[in-house]
Each structure stands twice: as C-alpha cells, then as structure tokens.
N, C-alpha and C positions, 0 to 999 in steps of 0.2 A: 605872483610871488609864492614860491613853494618852499621857501626856507623856514626851518624851525628856529625857535629862539636859540637853541644850542648852536646851530649852523651860523646864525648871525653873530653870535658871541665869538665863535671861532674865527670867522672872517674878520671881525674887528681886531682880534689878536694878531692875525696875519698882517693886516693893514698897518697897525701900530708898529709892529716889529720891522716891517719893510721901511716905513717912514723913518724910524730911528736909525736904520742902517744906510739910509739914502745919503748921497753926497750933498755937500753944501749947495752945489749948483742946482740939484733937483729940489731941495727944500726951499731955495729962493724962488723957484717957479711955482711949486705947489705949496703956497703959503696957506696958513690955517683958514682964511676966508674962502679959499678955493678947494680945499681938501675935502673929499667925499668920505663919509664914514660908511660903515657896513650897511646900516639901515637905508641910507640914501642910495647906495649902489644897487641893492636888491630892488629898490623901488624904481630906479631909472632903467636898469638892465632887463626889462621885460621884453618878450617877443624875440624875434630873430635879429641878430646884429651881424654885420659883415666884419669878420675879424681878419687881421693880418697875422698869419702863422709863420713863425720862423723856425726852420729846421736846419740840420747840418748834414752835409754829404759825408761819405766815407773818407774823403780827402780833407775834411775839416772846412769845406767851403760853405758859407751860409746860403740858404735859399729861403725865399719868402713867397707866400701864396695867400690867397684869400679863401676863407671857408665861411659857411653859414654857421654862426655860433648861437648858442642858447645858454643863458646863465641860469642853471638849475641847481638848487641846493648849494648855492654860493660857489659853484665851480662851472667853468666853461665846458660845454659839451658840443661836439660837432661830428659829422659823418663825412666820409669820403670813399672813393673807390680803393679797395685794397691794392690795386695795381698802380695807383698814383705814386709819383716820386715821394711825396710827403709821407705817405703811409709806409713806404719802404724805409725812409730815413728814420721815422719814429719807431718802427719795429726794431731797428738796429741800434738806434741812439735816441732814447725817449726824451732827452732834455729838449725843451722847446720854450719859445717866448711867444706870447700872444698880446696883441694890442687891439683895442677898439678906440677909434678916434672919430669923432663927429665934428669935423671942422675945428673951430676954436672953442666950441661949446663944451665938449667932454673928452677926456682922455683916460683910459684905463689900461695899465701896463702890468703884465704878469709874466713870471718865469716859473718853471717847474718841470715836472715830468708828466708825459702823456701816458695814460693807461688805456688799453683796449678793453672794451666791454662787450662780452659775448652774451648770447641768449641765456646762459646759466648764471650770469651775474645777478645778485639780488636786486639791483636797481635798474636792470635793463628794461623790464616791462614798463615801468613808470616813464622812463626816458623815451622808449618806443611810442608809448601812448601820447606823450606830449608832442613829439615830432610829427606823428601821424595826424594829430588834431591841427597842428600848425600848417602842414603841407597838403593835407587832404588825401595823402597816401603814405604808406610806410616807406621810409628810406630803404628798408630791406628789399622792397619791390623794384627798386631803381636799377638793380644790377645783381650779378651773381656773387660779387665779392665786396659788398658794402661793409665798411668797418665803422664802428661807433667808438669814439675817442673822448676822453675827458682829461683835462689838465688838472693835475694835483699841484696846485700852486705852492711854491715855497717863498714867493715874494710877489707883492701886488700893491700898487698905489692907484688912486683915482682922483681926478680933479674935474672941476667945472669952472670955466672962466668966470661965468656969472651964475653962481650956484642958486641964487634966489630965482632966477628966470628958468633954469633947468628944472628945478623942483616944482615950479608952477605948472609945467607942461603935463 
C-alpha cells in the first residue's frame, strides 16, 4: 500500500459520489454489506491485477483488452506498447473504463480519462521503480515505444460478494 491518508480520503470521496450516482439496479447488487470502502480497496488491490480496459475507436466502436494493472496511489497504472491499438485509441480519445473482476469474489469498476506519463512526470520514477521491482526489469526495456498510462477515475465502485472472506486473505 503506497497510498497516503489524503489519497485514501480522496478515493473514499470518489467511491461515495459514484455510489450516490449509481442506478438502483447497481445499488441493489452492491449493497452495503458487499460495498468496499477506500481503505479496503487499497488493502485488497496490491500487486499486479489483470484488468479489462475498454477504449473506443475513431468510429465510436468499443474495444476491450487486458492489461497488467497496478493500483498505486489509489489509481490504476498500466503499460503497453505505443503501437498497440489501445494506446492509439487512448491518445486520440482518453476516455476509458477499467474493470477488475476476480470471479464472484471481487469487482472493481471505474471510468475516467487515461493520462500518459513520461520520464519527466513527477511520479514516473516511483511508478517505474514499482514496476521494475514487480517484473524484475523495467517495462521501458521491453520495447522502443512502451507507454505508461494512468486512469484518472471520475467514477469507481468496488464490491466483494463475501467481504469478510476477502478481507481475511
């Protein structure tokens, strides 16, 4: 967990606002006993998680792919090749949706805009260090055009079907 108290507080604001705007259908699924708060999310979402990333083509057609995601400072971070379709989509249209689903155990759903983080970004070095420690090599070494991306979420909810069991893990 790399989140500061301020980041956890901001994440909780985001979760509460998203839940308040959620449809009745979603609130009937993500009931209070199943709803994950910010502290629970940052505790659960450690290490690499396979994310479903949804982007949109120039013709407005949805596309979904998987990326290795890391929840750092209460935001999803991932890398990909700059020549990948998802990178091209996000450069032209940064709106994206990301979900992390672990069977029926956990679901985290978020929408927002993806930002590209280059070596001059103030948080790049920390992200690079985290990813290098996880993978044993820098993602930058995996190709000539690797891009670092982070979702700036404007909406996010999380649930655990059996929260007590998930929090025990």
